[in-house]
C-alpha positions in Angstrom: 36.6 -42.8 50.6 34.8 -43.7 53.7 32.7 -46.4 52.1 35.8 -48.0 50.7 37.2 -48.3 54.2 34.6 -49.9 55.3 34.2 -52.5 53.0 38.1 -53.0 53.3 37.4 -53.5 57.2 34.7 -56.1 56.0 37.0 -58.6 54.1 39.7 -58.1 56.7 37.3 -59.7 59.1 36.1 -62.2 56.6 39.9 -63.1 55.6 40.6 -63.3 59.7 38.0 -65.8 60.8 38.9 -68.3 57.4 40.5 -71.4 58.4 43.3 -71.2 55.4 44.1 -67.7 56.4 45.4 -69.2 59.8 46.9 -72.2 58.7 49.2 -70.4 56.3 50.6 -68.5 59.4 51.5 -71.7 61.4 52.8 -73.4 58.5 55.4 -70.5 57.7 56.0 -70.5 61.4 56.6 -74.4 61.1 59.1 -73.9 58.2 61.0 -71.4 61.2 61.2 -74.2 63.6 62.4 -77.3 61.1 64.8 -75.0 59.5 66.9 -74.2 62.9 66.3 -77.8 64.2 67.8 -79.1 60.5 70.4 -76.6 61.5 71.2 -77.6 64.7 71.3 -81.2 63.8 73.7 -80.3 60.6 76.2 -78.2 63.2 76.0 -80.8 65.7 76.7 -83.9 63.5 79.1 -83.1 61.3 81.0 -80.0 63.6 79.3 -77.2 60.9 79.1 -73.7 61.8 75.6 -73.3 60.4 74.1 -70.2 59.2 74.0 -66.6 61.5 70.9 -64.8 62.5 71.5 -62.5 60.2 71.6 -65.5 57.4 68.4 -67.3 58.8 65.8 -64.6 58.2 66.9 -65.2 54.7 66.9 -68.5 54.0 63.4 -68.9 55.5 62.1 -66.0 53.3 63.6 -67.8 50.3 62.1 -70.7 51.0 58.5 -69.0 51.9 58.2 -66.9 48.9 58.6 -69.4 46.4 56.7 -72.1 48.1 53.8 -71.5 50.9 52.9 -67.7 50.4 52.0 -68.2 46.5 50.1 -71.4 47.4 48.3 -69.9 50.2 48.1 -66.9 48.4 46.2 -68.7 45.8 44.0 -70.3 48.5 43.0 -66.9 50.0 42.3 -65.1 46.3 39.8 -68.3 45.5 37.9 -68.0 49.0 37.7 -64.4 48.6 36.4 -64.8 44.8 35.4 -68.1 43.9 34.5 -69.4 47.1 31.9 -66.6 47.9 30.4 -66.6 44.7 29.8 -70.3 44.9 28.2 -69.7 48.6 26.1 -66.5 47.5 28.0 -64.4 50.2 29.3 -62.5 47.1 26.0 -61.5 45.9 24.9 -60.4 49.3 27.7 -58.3 49.6 27.1 -56.3 45.8 23.8 -55.4 47.6 25.3 -53.1 49.7 25.6 -49.8 48.7 29.0 -50.1 47.7 30.2 -50.1 43.8 31.5 -53.1 42.2 35.4 -51.1 41.6 35.4 -50.7 45.8 34.4 -54.3 46.8 36.8 -55.6 44.4 39.4 -53.3 45.6 38.9 -54.0 49.2 39.3 -57.4 48.5 42.5 -57.0 46.7 43.6 -54.8 49.9 42.6 -57.5 52.0 44.8 -60.2 50.5 47.6 -57.7 50.2 47.0 -57.3 54.0 47.0 -61.2 54.7 50.7 -61.1 52.4 51.9 -58.5 54.5 50.9 -59.9 58.2 52.3 -63.0 57.8 55.3 -61.5 56.1 55.8 -59.3 59.6 55.5 -62.6 61.6 57.8 -64.6 59.6 61.0 -61.3 60.0 60.1 -61.6 63.6 59.9 -64.8 64.9 62.6 -65.8 61.6 65.0 -63.2 63.4 63.6 -64.5 67.2 65.1 -68.2 66.2 67.9 -66.8 64.7 68.9 -64.8 67.5 67.8 -67.2 70.1 70.7 -69.6 68.8 73.1 -67.5 67.1 72.6 -63.7 69.1 75.8 -62.3 68.6 76.1 -62.5 64.6 73.4 -60.3 64.0 74.7 -56.4 63.2 72.1 -53.5 63.0 73.4 -53.3 59.4 72.1 -56.9 58.8 68.5 -56.2 60.5 67.9 -52.7 58.4 68.9 -55.3 55.2 66.5 -57.8 56.8 63.1 -55.2 56.8 64.1 -54.0 53.7 64.3 -57.9 51.7 61.1 -58.6 53.8 59.2 -55.6 52.9 59.9 -55.5 49.3 58.8 -59.2 48.7 55.9 -57.7 49.6 55.3 -55.9 46.0 56.1 -59.0 44.1 53.5 -61.6 45.8 50.8 -59.0 45.5 51.3 -59.2 41.7 51.0 -63.1 42.1 48.3 -62.7 43.9 46.5 -60.1 40.9 47.1 -62.6 38.3 45.4 -65.5 40.5 42.5 -63.2 41.4 42.3 -62.5 37.3 41.6 -66.7 37.0 38.9 -66.9 39.8 37.0 -64.4 37.6 37.5 -66.7 34.3 36.6 -69.9 35.7 33.9 -69.9 38.3 34.9 -73.5 40.3 37.6 -72.7 42.9 39.1 -76.4 42.5 39.7 -75.0 38.5 41.7 -72.3 39.2 43.6 -73.6 42.3 45.3 -76.4 40.0 45.3 -74.1 36.8 47.5 -71.5 39.3 49.4 -74.1 40.3 50.0 -75.2 36.8 50.4 -72.1 35.3 53.3 -71.6 38.3 55.2 -74.8 37.4 54.8 -73.9 34.1 56.4 -70.7 34.9 59.2 -72.1 36.9 60.1 -74.8 33.6 60.0 -71.9 31.3 62.6 -69.9 33.6 64.9 -72.7 33.9 64.8 -73.9 30.0 64.7 -70.2 28.6 67.6 -68.4 31.6 68.2 -65.7 28.8 64.4 -64.2 29.7 63.7 -65.7 32.7 63.7 -62.1 34.6 60.7 -61.5 32.5 58.2 -63.9 33.9 56.1 -63.1 36.7 57.7 -66.0 39.3 61.0 -64.7 38.4 60.0 -61.3 40.2 60.0 -63.3 43.8 63.6 -63.1 44.4 63.2 -59.5 43.8 64.8 -58.7 47.3 68.2 -60.0 46.0 68.7 -56.8 44.4 68.0 -54.9 47.5 70.9 -57.2 49.2 73.8 -56.1 46.3 76.4 -54.5 47.8 76.6 -52.4 45.0 72.9 -51.2 44.9 71.1 -52.1 41.3 69.6 -49.4 39.7 68.7 -50.1 36.6 67.7 -53.8 37.9 65.7 -52.7 40.8 63.8 -50.2 38.6 63.5 -52.9 35.5 61.9 -55.1 37.6 59.9 -52.8 39.4 58.3 -51.5 35.9 57.6 -54.9 34.9 55.7 -56.1 38.2 54.1 -52.5 37.9 53.1 -53.6 34.2 51.7 -57.3 35.2 49.7 -55.8 38.3 48.3 -53.1 35.9 47.2 -55.6 33.8 46.4 -58.5 35.7 44.0 -56.1 38.0 42.2 -54.4 34.5 41.4 -57.6 33.4 40.5 -58.8 36.9 38.2 -56.2 37.0 36.3 -56.3 33.9 35.7 -59.7 34.2 34.2 -59.1 38.0 32.1 -56.2 36.8 30.7 -58.2 33.9 30.3 -61.2 36.0 26.1 -61.8 36.7 25.5 -63.5 40.5 
């Protein structure tokens, strides 16, 4: 356990020094600023109420989990695997007295912590932005619903990241992996629209999982079904990704 903890801390430190990680955070926060400016413009220009402080964070969440966070999850995953492999830093990591499984798991853990940190920052700043412009509309019930929505959004993002990690161990080039990930993401989105009856079975459809948790009548069966689907995808992506990572010659 101590070895894994050290490996995880090492991966988190490396990730914190990557410019892409900070760009992801800055762009995510920019979404909040632009969103509030648009709402203010609509409110003042057309006399509309806009959205309340309890609704604005959900608008931000809906946007970033379907665009910015998957994009930067791909970039971070590519940097952690293909990038380090190309720079020969991964070979140095594997010369240390730590198994490949622990290195692989530590990298996955660091990516998950990055996504969690991004969601926490988005939650804090989107709630503050909502309160700044419409403080009276946020209730404690809304607050806890927002906390829940942001937290449960972590799981589908991690599953998506695991799929991208699998791609990084299939193709050696980071650029190839990036375009394959973008292509696969768009293809799955299109398939979800064309075959809407089967859209819930696709990994990209799980990104809106948090909507189930906001229903007035909690849909237990739907939540459990979606969770089991994500768990199945996650296990398959993890096992296949680790197998290729373990077999890779550096």
